[in-house]
N, C-alpha and C positions, 0 to 999 in steps of 0.2 A: 404463551399466555397458560396462569395458574391452571391447575384442575379444580375446577367446583366440585364441591359435595352436595349433593342434593339429599335434603330430608325426606323422606316420603312418608305421606301421612294415611290413613283410613279412609277416603273420598267415597259419596254417595254413589250410588250405580245410576249411570248418564248413559248418552248415548252414544259415547267411546268409550263403553268397557268392552266391549268385544275386541276392536282392535289391539293388539298387542304392540305397538309401537305409535310412532306420529301417524297421523292420519293417514298421509299420503299411503304408506306401507299395507296399513288394512285396505285401503280403496283398491291397488293392485291385487290384492291376494283375491278380493271377491271378486272382480274379471277376471284372473287370471283363472278360477273354475271352471267357466265354463258353465255357470248354475244361471238358471233363468232368472234376468232381475223384472222387477215390476217397474210401473212407468212413476211410481212414487217413489222406490228408494232410487232411482234413477235420479230424480230431479234433487233430493236430497242430495246424491254424489255431484250433480253438477254447482249446485248451492255451495257446497264443499269445496270443490273446484273455484269456483268465482270469487269467495272469501281468501283464499289462497294466493290467487292472483294480485287482488286489490291491497293483500297484506306486503308483497315481494313487493309492488309500487310503491306503496308505500316505505318500506324499509331502502328501496332504491333511492328515492327524494330525500332520506333524510340521510344517508347514505352521502349525495350531492351537496346536503349543506353544510356534514360533517366536515367534506372534504375541501367547501372552497369557500367555510366562515373561519376567519381567523381572532373574531372577536368571542372572547371569555363570559363577557357579560348579556351578550344576545343569547348566547347558546342555548343554556338551559332551558328557559321557556320554550324556544322551538322545540327542541329534544323531548319535552315534557309532553308537548301535544302530539308530535310524532307518534311516541311509545303509547299514549294512547287508544290512537286510532288503530296503532297497530294490533294489541290485542283486544281493543272494544272495550276499554275501560272507564268508568265514569271520574276517577280522579286520582293524580298521580302528584307522586313526590321523588323528589332530587337532591340529596345531600352528598356535599361536596366540602372536601377540607378546606378549612378557609387559612389561608398561610400567614397571613398578616396578623389575624388576630389570636389564632393557636386554637380555632375551635372548630365549629362546622355551620356551612351555611346553609340553610333548608329551603328550598322552593317546593311550595306547592300549590297543586291548580286543581280547582274544583269545575265539573260541569252539572250544572244543573237540567231538571226534567227540561225547562225552556231552554235550547242549546243557543238561543242568543244571548245567554246569560255565563257569564265564568267569573271565578274568582284566582288570583295568584298573590298568594302570603309568601314572604323571604322574611326570616328570620336567622338570629346566629347564637347557636348553642354553644357551651363549654364542654357536654357532656352527653354523649349518643345514649340512647334508651331505647327498650324494646327490640322492635323487628332491627330498626338500623344497628341499635349496638350488636344484634349476633351476626350480621353479615359485613361489617367495619371488623368487629374482632377474628369472626372465625372463618371468613371469606364463604358462608354457607350461601345455599339460595331457599328463598323459602316462596312455597307453594301452599297454600293452608285455604282450607274453609271455613265457613263463621265456626265451625262446631271444635274447632283446634286453636282458638284463643281467646283470650281478653281484652278489654280495652287497653291495660297498661302494656300487653304486649305491641299494643299499634301505635305505639309511639307516634306523633306527626299528625296522624288522621282523625278525624273528629267525625265522622259520616260514614263511617265503615260499617257495613250491616252482613255482606255476604261473603268475600274473598278477599286474600291477598298473595300477590306474586313479586319478589323482590331479588335482585341480583345483585350482586356486588361489581363494582369498576375497578379496573386495573388500568395504572401507566408504569411501565415500566419494572413488570412484576411486583407493583405494592398498589395496594386496596387505595385509592383515594375517595372512593365516594362510595352511594350507596343508589341504585334506579328503583321503586316501589313502584307497583302500580295495584291500584283498589277499586271493588265493587262491578265485576265484568259484567256487559250489558246482559239482559233478557235472563240476568241470576245464572248464570250458568258459569260452571268452574272454568277455570283458565286452564289448558290444555298443554301439552307437553309442545306444541307446534310453537304456542303462546310463551311457552319459555325459552325453548329454544331462538326464535325470531329476535327476545326482547332481550336474550343475551348476547346475540348478535350486533342488535344495534349499540347495547351497552359498551362490548369491547372498540365498538368504531367510536363513540364518543369518548371513550378513556384517552383513545389514541388523539383525537381532537382535540380534547382538553389539554392534554399534558403539550401538544403543538400550539396550540394558541397561547398557553401560558409563556412557553418559549419563545415564543415570535414575540409576545409585548415583552419581556423581559428584555428581550433583543433590541427590542424597537426602543422599548427605555433606556437602555444602557446607552444606544445609540444618539437617542433626543439628549440625553445628558451628552453624550462626547459633542454631539453638535452645538449645545448652549456653551458649554466650556471652550468651541471654537472661537463661537460670537463673542465667546468674551475675551479672549485671547485677542483676536483680530482688533476687537474696541482700546483693549488697554494698548496694539502697537500702534493703531492708527492717532492715538492721545500720544504715544511717545514722539511719535514720525512728527504731528503738530510742536512739541515741545522740542524735539533735537534742531526742526528746519528755525526755531525762533533761538534758539541757542546758539548756534552757528551764525547766525543773525548777530547777535550779541555779542557773542568773542568777535568778529569781525570788526563792530566797530570799538569794543576796546582796546582789541589787540592796536586797532589804527590809530586810537590816540596815545598809545606808549610810542609806536614807530615815530609819530608826528610828534615826541616830545611835549605832549601837552599837559604831562603830571597827574598826579594823583587827586586833584582839585575836580581835573574835567573828568577823570575816571567816577568819581563820587555823585557829579551832578547828571552824568548819564546814565547811572544807575538807577537814581533816584527818579528822570522821567520815565524808564523803562517799567521799574515797581510802580510807580506812582504813590511813594511813601519816603520821608526824608532817610537820609543815608549818613552815616557818619562810620570815620577811619581813625584809629588808635593804633599809634607806635607802640612797642613791648614794654616801653617806660608807662605807657595809657596817656602819652601828652597825644592833643587832640592835631593830625595831621592834614584831615579835610571833614566838611560836615555842611550839611544841609537840613542839621537839626532845627536850627532858627524860624524855620517854615512851621513848625508844629509847636502846640502846647501839650503834648501828650505825654506824661511821665515813664521815664526809659531810664535804663540802669547802664552805668559808666561800667567797663571793665573794671577797673579799681572797686567800684562799688560792689560788682559781682562775686570777685574777690576775697573781700574783706565781709560781706552779707553772710552770716551762718543760715538764713533762707533758702541758700540756693548753694549750699555744698555740693550735692548731687550734679548740678548744670557745671560748677568750678570747675572739677573734676574730669568732667568730658568733654569741659571745653579747653584749656589750658594742662590736663595731662596728657587726655586721649585725643588730643587734637581734632575733635567731631564737632560739629555744628549743633548749635543745642536750642531750644525754641522756649521762653519764658513768658510769666503772663504777669508783669508787673503791676497793672492796674484793671479796673473793669472794664471789658468790651477794650482791651488792649494788649494787642500780642507783639513779643520782640523778638527778633531774630537773628542770632550773634554765630559768625562763622570765624574760625581761626585763621591768619594770615601766617603762611609755615611755608618755608622753602630747604627743601629736605627734611631734616629733622629741627630744623629751627623755629623757634618761636617767633614772628616778626609784627606781631600786631594783631588786632580784630579788626572787623568792617559788623555794622547793626544795622538792621532800621528797625523801623515801631510802626506797625498797621495798626489804626481803630474801628470800630465796627466792621472789619471786615477778616477773614481767614487769609492765612498764608496759603496761596497756590504754589504747586510744584514748579510751576513755570520762574515764580519769585525765589525760589528756593537755589534752584538752576542759576540764574541769574547772580545772583549772592556769591555762590561759590565759584561761579567764574570770576565774576570782580577780584574776589579774594584771591583767586589764582595771579590775575592780572597784576592785580597790586603789589603782590610778591614780587613777581618780576621788576615793576618800576621802583619797588623799595631796593631789590640787590642793584639795579642800574644805580641810584641813589648814592648808595652803600658803596658802590665801586668807585664813584668818582670824590665821594667825602674820605675812602681810607688812601686812594691816589692824591689829594690833597693835603694828606694827615702824615701821610711819608715824607712829600717833598717839605713840609713846614718843618718834620723832624729832625730831616738831614740839615736842613737850614739852620736850626737850632743850634745842632753839634755845631757848625760853623762856626756860629756867633760865640758860642762858648769857648773853642778855642782859637779864636783869633785867626780863624782861616778865611782869609777873605783879603780881595784886595784893595780896598777902599770902603771907607763907610758910605759914599755918594752909591757906589756898587750894593750893598747891605741893602739900601733903602731902598733902592730902584727893585729889587728883587724880593725886598720884605711887602712893597705895594702890589709888583706880581701876585702872590701870596696870598694876598686878602688880609694883610695884618693890617690894624688901627693903629699906625702909628702914633694918633693924639691919645693913646689912651696909655695907664704905666704902667708895669710889669712887672713882677714878683717871680725868685725860683724859691720853691719848696725842693729839698731833700729828703727823700725815704731810704733805710735803711732794713734789715731782719735779720737776725738771726735765729734760723728754725730749730726748735728742741726736736728731741727724739722721735715723739710722737705725730710734728707737725708734716708739713708736706716741704720739698725741696724747695731752696730758694728761687729758682727760676721759676716755680711751675706757679709758687706765692707772687713773682712779681707779674706773672703774666695775668693772672686773677686781677690784681692792683690795677694793673693799664688796663683789661678789658672794661672794669669799675670804673675807672675815670673816665674814661672813651664814652660809655654808655650813660653815664651820670651828669659831667660835664664837658660835654663834646665838644665847646670852643679854648678850652684848655689842650695843649701841648704835652705828651709823655715822652719820654725818651729813657732806656737805660743806660747808666755810662759809671766803670769803675765801679761795678758792684752797689751801685745805688741807682734809686727812681729818681728822676728828676721831672719835677712839674715844673713848667712856664705858664702862670696866669697872669691875663689882660684884664685890667679895672676899670671903671671909671674915676677920675679924680674922687667923685663925690662919697664913692664906695671905698675908699680908701682901707677907712678904718674897722670895716664889719663886712669888705664884700668878700676874703677868702675865708670866714669863719664858716659857711656852707660845707666847703670841701674839707675842711680839719677835722670838722667834728664826725662828717660821713668815713673821713680814713681811720679815723681812732676808732668809730664803729667798727669799720670792714677788718682791719689789721686784729683787733680785740677776738673780733669772730677766727680768722683765717689761723692765728697763732695761738695755741694754747701753754703751750710748753716754754716756749721760746723767749726774743725777746725784741723788739721792735722802739726804732726812734723818728721821729721827725722834725725837722728843724727849716724854718724859715728865714729866706734872705733877706735884705733890703730892698724898700722899693725903688724903683730905677724910673725915670721919664724917656729914657732911651735906650734903644733896643744893644747898642754897645754897650751900656752899663749892665746888662744881664750877666755879664762875666761876673760882676763884683756880686751882684747879689749870690750867685752861684756859690763865687769863695766865702763868702759870709754864713752863707747856710752849713757849707761845708766844717766852717771853723767852730760854729755852733754846734755841730753832730759830735766833733771831738771831744768838745768840751762834756760833753753828754754821756759818751762813751767811759772817759778819764776817770769823772765823777759818780760813776755807776748809776746814772738816772735813766731807768730803766721805763720801758711803754710809757712815752711822755713827751709832748711837746713845745719845742721853745723858740722863742724867736728872735732872730738876732737886737732886734729894736729895743729889746725887754732888756740888753745885758747891761745897762748903764753903766758903768767909767770904762768897761773892756770895750765896748762899742766907739767910746772917745778917744783910746789912745791907743796907737800903735806898738803892742808889746804881743809880745810871741807869743801864740794861742797855747801851744805847750808849757810856759814857764806861769802864765796864767791859771790854768788848770791843774798844775801841778798845786800851785798856791793854795787854790781852792780845796782841792783834795787833802792838803795836810792839814788844815782848819777844820773845816762843816763834814769832810768825808766820812770820820767814824761815827759823826751824829745821824748822818743820812742811811749808812747799813745798817746801824741799831733800830732806826725807824722802822728800816725794809725789813729785816730779818727777826721785829718782834712786833710787829703793826703796832707803833706805835705813834705819837705825833709831837717826839721831842722839837723837831725841826718848826714846826709851826709856832709851838710853843715860845721858843727862842725868836719867832722873828715878830709873834705879836708883843715879845716884852720889848724887843727895841722900836718898833714901831711906835708907843705909847712912851718914848724915852724912859724906858727902865724903869716904869711906877706901877708895881705891883699889883696895888687895888684897883688902879685904872684898866689895866692888862688883863688882868681877872674877869672884872667886870663886863669890858667887852667879849672878852673870850668866854663868855658863861662859866667860869672855873669859880670855884672855893678859893680866896686868896692860901688856902694853907696848900691844896692841892699847887697851886702855880709856884709856890715854893719849893713843893716837894720836887717838880719834874726840874727847876732851876739846879738844886744840887746835884741831881741826876745827869746834868748836863756837862755841868762841871766837872763830876766824875768819870765819863766817858769820854770828854774832848782833855782834861787835862788842863782845862784852862781856868784863868780866875774872871769872873765875868765882871766884875768889879776895876777891873785895871782900864782905864779910856784906852790904851793901845790896840791890848787883847780885844776889847768891846768892838772898833773901829775895824779890825782886822776879820772879824767874826759877820760885821754887817758887810762888809763888801765883799766875802765868799758868800755869803746867800744872795749878793747881788748878781754875783757870777754865776750862778747856779741856777739863778731863773725861779727861785723859790716861789716866788710871787705874781710870775706869770699868768696870764689868763690865762693860757693854754692849757696848762698843767693839770 
């Protein structure tokens, strides 16, 4: 323990002045001198010894309390009372560092003339004053009588009249507080014995306070650990419940797949488990299964989520990061969307809508498991579709090459593969010539194949002789416009894939029988060759719109050469200079060479029409007024399909 420095002040003469040290030493000197002791003096000495015994008993009791009590809240009052008894003081004060509030906690205890009355005061101060400040900052012991202090020196007491004894309290060689006693009974001064006994008590109090604080800190930390452990146990218990129910749900869903019940059964099972409607969409946002008709709640489909700017963040999470998202499409409505993913491939999404209740963890687990099981079912279905597709593609190649035993066998095989022989068929030919910065031809063909399979799954797509061939089947009533969506989609896709290169799309004739598909294929190839000879780039031509060429059996190369010789220079000029001279010429002949009527119908000034006709004659070197030349030009324009609706 740190050595205390004691400040000595002049004291008034008292009964202990003749004793050179503690009272016990003075007494031993008297008895050892052999002098005659009077009865009165002997009585006084016996009283002192009795007092000393009482003090040590009090000190022992206090020591027992200090060694057995680990509650720092109850210690101060007990110690103040023991200290007051120990030195016979009327008032006691204990000042302790308050760790939480960075100040001092002051305990003051007073005993009045009526010993049954007492008062305990507790307060927290930020700065020590008076005797407390001296003890805490300098570590000094104060033992003063009333003549050696002012009221300001005795901060903390308001009934001090006679004397004061104060000592520092240590813990781990650091001052943690001060213990002060005031107003010794019978108006005597505090003796050296009082001081030493109080210091012994103070040293034990410092150790006890430090131990109690350490114990409480450890106990608090232990309680925190216990609470954390209980919290973890509760989480584990809930997770265990979720895991058990999750396993049960997984077994149910897996059983549906194994029994071949399909996506509809999975959707119904999830709806029953969650208690809310569920919808499944594929990667093109086509509905594969739904129970949403059971609810009137507002919900957002996958396509709406992708197009709605209000859901940009959720859109990225769902479709790019492939994570489930939670949205709130209406008041008191929660929607949970989970991507259906196989490997890195997005295959669709599954969504549920809850009204007037929150989404539970078990609901999320069920939805995510459902997405996994549906992905397996979709893969299974896709594998079956792919197998059928490959068989149909091989069959189509045999048909186009006439590589089959008989038409009877072909019809039988077609029925086995699921062809509807009551429909009409048409073959479309696609050819590309990639530019320098475009992808390679095989890569482009692969993308076109995948695009057609995804967007038009009922059509058959094969690659043959550097062409892509698409065989479409239509109902008779859809003959006119049934193929138009495919053609428009092809044009848009090819324009996106090819920036510098060239593409051609040619449509063959319609046929009522599968065996006639070879004729449709040859007509499409013939149309494509004419387009290439005439340098008709990035256009769609239908064989049925070739007019005279489609009615007579003439060599396509010779016909193409004729068209190129007559109308070819004009086509090249339009392409080079971004003009519309061919359209002007077509308009001129459409209205029987009437300049005024043609210009009015084409929203042109007559002088502009006349100027363009002169330029046409200059470029082609042909006289438009000659009937034979006019016939050749009109026939050439029909052959080049300039007025075809697909161009």
